[in-house]
C-alpha positions in Angstrom: -6.0 28.2 22.2 -5.9 24.4 22.8 -4.0 21.9 20.7 -7.2 20.4 19.6 -8.3 23.5 17.6 -5.0 25.3 16.7 -4.5 24.7 13.0 -0.8 24.4 11.9 0.6 26.3 8.9 0.5 24.0 5.9 2.7 25.1 3.0 1.0 25.7 -0.3 0.9 22.7 -2.6 -0.6 22.8 -6.1 -2.0 19.3 -6.5 -3.0 17.7 -9.8 -6.3 15.9 -10.2 -7.9 14.0 -13.1 -11.0 12.3 -14.2 -11.1 8.5 -14.0 -10.9 8.3 -17.8 -7.9 10.7 -18.1 -6.1 9.0 -15.3 -6.6 5.5 -16.6 -5.7 6.4 -20.2 -2.5 7.9 -19.0 -1.6 4.7 -17.2 -2.3 2.7 -20.3 -0.2 5.0 -22.5 2.7 4.8 -20.1 2.4 1.0 -19.8 2.5 1.2 -16.1 0.8 -0.5 -13.2 -2.4 1.2 -11.9 -0.7 2.0 -8.6 3.0 2.3 -7.9 3.0 0.1 -4.8 2.4 -2.9 -7.0 5.8 -2.4 -8.6 8.0 -5.2 -7.3 5.2 -7.4 -6.1 3.4 -7.8 -9.4 3.3 -11.4 -10.7 3.8 -10.1 -14.2 4.1 -6.7 -15.7 0.9 -4.9 -16.5 -1.5 -7.2 -14.7 -3.2 -4.4 -12.9 -3.6 -2.0 -15.8 -7.1 -0.5 -16.0 -9.9 -1.1 -18.4 -13.4 0.3 -19.1 -16.6 -1.8 -19.0 -19.3 -1.5 -21.7 -20.9 1.4 -19.9 -17.6 3.4 -19.7 -16.9 2.8 -16.0 -13.3 2.2 -15.2 -11.8 -0.8 -13.3 -8.4 -2.0 -12.2 -7.0 -5.4 -11.2 -5.5 -5.9 -7.7 -5.0 -9.5 -8.6 -4.5 -11.1 -12.1 -7.9 -11.4 -13.8 -9.8 -10.0 -10.8 -11.1 -6.5 -10.9 -12.4 -3.7 -8.6 -14.3 -0.6 -9.7 -11.9 2.4 -9.5 -14.6 4.6 -8.1 -15.6 2.6 -5.0 -17.7 5.3 -3.4 -20.5 5.4 -5.9 -22.9 2.4 -5.6 -23.8 0.7 -8.9 -27.5 0.6 -9.5 -27.3 -2.5 -11.8 -24.7 -5.2 -12.5 -21.9 -4.1 -14.7 -21.5 -5.2 -18.3 -17.9 -6.5 -18.3 -15.8 -7.0 -21.4 -14.6 -10.4 -22.3 -11.2 -11.6 -21.1 -10.5 -8.7 -18.7 -11.6 -10.3 -15.4 -11.9 -14.1 -15.9 -11.6 -14.9 -12.2 -14.1 -12.3 -11.0 -14.9 -8.8 -10.0 -16.3 -6.8 -7.1 -18.1 -3.5 -7.0 -19.8 -1.1 -4.6 -23.6 -1.3 -3.9 -26.1 0.0 -1.4 -26.0 -1.7 2.0 -29.2 -3.7 1.4 -27.8 -5.2 -1.9 -24.4 -6.2 -0.4 -23.1 -9.8 -0.2 -19.6 -8.9 0.8 -17.5 -6.0 2.1 -14.2 -4.5 0.9 -12.2 -3.2 3.9 -10.4 -0.2 2.3 -9.0 2.3 4.7 -11.2 5.3 3.8 -12.2 8.8 4.7 -15.8 8.9 3.5 -16.1 12.7 3.8 -12.8 14.5 3.2 -14.3 18.0 3.0 -12.7 20.4 5.4 -10.0 17.9 6.4 -7.8 19.5 9.1 -5.9 18.8 12.3 -9.1 18.2 14.3 -9.6 14.9 12.3 -6.5 13.4 13.9 -5.9 11.5 17.1 -4.3 13.8 19.8 -0.9 12.2 19.6 -0.9 12.3 15.8 -1.5 16.1 16.0 1.8 16.6 17.7 3.6 14.4 15.2 2.1 16.3 12.3 2.9 19.7 13.8 6.5 18.5 14.2 6.7 17.3 10.6 5.2 20.5 9.1 7.5 22.7 11.3 10.8 21.0 10.7 10.5 19.8 7.1 10.0 21.4 3.7 7.2 19.6 1.9 6.8 20.1 -1.8 6.4 18.5 -5.2 9.2 16.3 -6.7 10.0 16.0 -10.4 10.1 12.3 -11.3 12.0 13.2 -14.4 15.0 14.7 -12.5 17.8 12.2 -12.3 19.2 13.7 -9.1 15.8 13.4 -7.4 15.4 9.8 -8.7 18.7 8.9 -7.0 17.6 10.4 -3.7 14.3 8.7 -3.9 15.9 5.4 -4.7 18.1 5.7 -1.6 15.0 6.3 0.6 13.3 3.4 -1.0 16.2 1.0 -0.2 16.2 2.1 3.4 12.4 1.8 3.7 12.4 -1.8 2.2 15.2 -2.8 4.6 13.4 -1.5 7.6 9.9 -2.8 6.8 10.6 -6.0 4.9 7.9 -4.9 2.4 8.3 -5.1 -1.4 11.9 -5.3 -2.6 14.9 -2.9 -3.4 15.8 -1.9 -7.0 19.1 -0.8 -8.4 18.9 2.8 -9.7 18.3 2.1 -13.4 15.4 -0.2 -12.6 14.0 2.2 -9.9 14.2 5.1 -12.4 12.5 3.1 -15.0 9.5 2.8 -12.7 9.8 6.2 -11.2 10.2 8.4 -14.3 6.8 7.5 -15.9 5.0 9.0 -12.9 5.5 12.4 -14.5 3.2 11.3 -17.3 0.4 9.9 -15.1 -2.6 12.3 -15.0 -3.8 13.3 -11.5 -0.5 12.0 -9.9 1.4 13.9 -7.3 4.9 13.0 -6.1 5.7 14.8 -2.9 8.9 14.9 -0.8 9.8 15.9 2.7 13.3 17.5 3.1 15.1 18.3 6.3 15.2 22.1 6.5 18.7 22.0 8.0 20.5 19.5 5.7 18.3 19.5 2.6 18.3 15.7 2.6 15.2 13.9 1.4 13.6 12.2 4.4 10.5 10.6 2.7 8.4 10.7 -0.4 4.8 10.1 -1.2 2.9 9.2 -4.4 -0.6 10.5 -4.2 -3.3 10.0 -6.9 -6.4 12.2 -7.2 -8.9 10.8 -9.5 -12.7 10.0 -9.6 -13.2 12.4 -6.7 -10.9 10.4 -4.4 -7.4 11.1 -3.0 -5.5 7.9 -3.0 -2.4 7.4 -0.8 -0.6 5.2 -3.2 2.9 4.7 -1.8 4.9 6.3 1.0 8.6 5.6 1.8 10.9 7.1 4.4 14.6 6.7 5.2 15.2 4.9 8.5 17.8 7.4 9.7 15.5 10.4 8.9 12.2 9.6 10.6 12.7 11.6 13.8 11.1 14.7 12.3 8.0 12.7 11.4 8.1 13.0 7.6 5.4 10.4 7.0 2.9 12.2 9.2 3.7 15.6 7.6 3.5 14.3 4.0 0.1 12.4 4.4 -1.5 15.2 6.3 -0.3 17.9 3.8 -1.5 15.7 0.8 -5.0 15.2 2.3 -5.3 18.7 3.6 -4.8 20.2 0.1 -6.7 17.5 -1.7 -9.7 18.2 0.4 -9.7 21.8 -0.9 -9.8 20.8 -4.6 -13.2 21.0 -6.4 -15.0 17.6 -6.5 -12.6 15.7 -4.2 -14.8 14.1 -1.6 -13.1 11.0 -0.4 -9.7 9.4 0.5 -8.5 5.9 0.2 -5.4 4.4 1.8 -6.0 0.9 0.4 -6.8 -2.3 2.2 -6.9 -2.9 5.9 -3.7 -4.7 7.1 -3.1 -7.4 9.7 -0.2 -5.2 11.0 -1.5 -3.6 14.2 0.9 -0.6 14.1 0.1 0.2 10.4 -3.6 0.2 11.1 -3.1 2.3 14.2 -1.1 4.8 12.0 -3.9 5.0 9.4 -6.7 5.3 11.9 -4.9 8.1 13.8 -5.0 10.1 10.5 -8.7 9.7 10.3 -9.1 6.6 8.2 -11.8 4.0 8.9 -11.6 0.3 7.7 -15.1 -0.9 8.7 -15.7 -1.9 5.1 -17.7 -0.7 2.0 -20.8 -2.7 1.0 -20.1 -4.7 -2.2 -21.3 -7.4 -4.6 -18.9 -10.1 -5.4 -18.8 -12.1 -8.6 -16.3 -15.0 -8.7 -15.8 -17.7 -11.3 -17.4 -20.8 -9.7 -14.2 -22.9 -10.2 -12.1 -20.2 -8.6 -14.5 -19.8 -5.7 -14.5 -23.6 -5.1 -10.7 -23.7 -5.2 -10.4 -20.8 -2.7 -12.9 -22.3 -0.3 -11.1 -25.7 -0.4 -7.4 -24.6 -0.6 -7.3 -21.1 0.7 -10.2 -20.5 3.1 -8.6 -17.5 4.7 -8.2 -15.8 1.3 -11.8 -16.6 0.5 -13.0 -15.0 3.8 -10.9 -11.9 3.2 -12.3 -11.6 -0.3 -15.8 -11.6 1.2 -14.7 -9.2 3.9 -15.4 -11.8 6.6 -12.3 -11.5 8.7 -11.7 -9.9 12.1 -10.1 -6.5 12.5 -6.5 -6.3 13.9 -6.1 -5.6 17.6 -4.8 -2.1 17.7 -2.1 -1.3 20.3 -2.4 2.5 20.4 -2.0 5.8 18.6 1.2 5.4 16.5 
């Protein structure tokens, strides 16, 4: 049987999922950011925390006082009724194509049903097979102090290699890591070397509002040869696709980094953009057009895709 159709063995994972309301309320109760990757790059603590509009729809803030709908796959049939003081700079939400005035270039899988090895680019299939074969992939307990120390070591190595985000000493890292245990629909997965038992990489995946979100993934620079990133993301999406009601996947915004975008696309993600309506405070819009035209174009989704260099 050819490589294109032979399905690898994927170890069983019992993933948690939650409704948008349960997920967002758990974030609010834990006083955490909506997504873990914002830790370390947040302008101030709690800026991203979710809120509900007057119709009960949930939103989160990728920037201070600017909101996106949490469920970005269900077009709104009428403008939202937003609460006062939650998104003073503006908001953006999904609509039907004919109603759009902008696009949000999330990396998405629009139909996650039946996700398997055939969704991947050919070179990525080999990498995923290697990761699944040579690593033990399973749930991690964020409340375990030993696991937190291992995860912190991986995080430091990841930050040093990529230059993204910033390192934390163990007490600070644990303070952000431990609350993940209390977030509804949140799955912390790890990939361990089967020979040494060392933690090679970890992934935070959220499953809420019918969407599997790849929140944060970090890998140790000395332990990437066995392809832990590939194995972790594939295993997460594979099992999420088999949960009732999970229809989509989101790996956040398209990046200008060619290798990162090639990695995401090789796993089946597409960043061509979701049709949207954009509401921006007129003073903010004028300031962006004048002082930060590139940021304004990106907000509208009017920016060129990166030039991809191959299947990474």
